[in-house]
Each structure stands twice: as structure tokens, then as C-alpha cells.
C-alpha angles and dihedrals in degrees: 000000000000120000117238113244112252117220114232112240106214120215132197117273140179133217132187117230137167114262107252129216112271095029108164101177131117126227110252090216107044096017092226122129118273096233132197114226116192097213096042127062102213122174131221132199115231117197129196104208120207125191117199090347095306126107111256110167149324121252126195127205137179104248094247091046091055090057092046089051089057096252093282094192099039136263109334118242118224 
């Protein structure tokens, strides 16, 4: 008897990444630009947001803002 294929239900997730030169995104928490600074190595949190198992959008946060927001999409992965 063959097993029925189960559909993967995607869920929202967060990752921590360095802010790259030319970044033009806004922080979803403070609504300020996530800026690259050449002499400083700041991190951002990028979140893939899924609604009802389907991809909906990407949200960007300054790393401290993500913590202040209560990590809405879970613990970020490095």
C-alpha cells in the first residue's frame, strides 16, 4: 500500500545576516532604513513570512528592533 504524499506546511522563520552595501529596506518595527555602514558590521534579521502555509512577504528588522518586537517570527537562525 502506497503512502499518500504529505504536503509541507511552511511556517514563518527568521535569519540573522550582515547588512550589505546598497541595502534599501526599512525596518518593520521602527520604520527606519536598515543602513550599511562601512566601518561597522551591523546585523539585520530577515523574516520570510508565511500565511496559511503559503509565502506572503519578507520583513526586515534591525537586530535590536527584532528583540524589542518580541521576536515575532521566532528565534533567528545565524
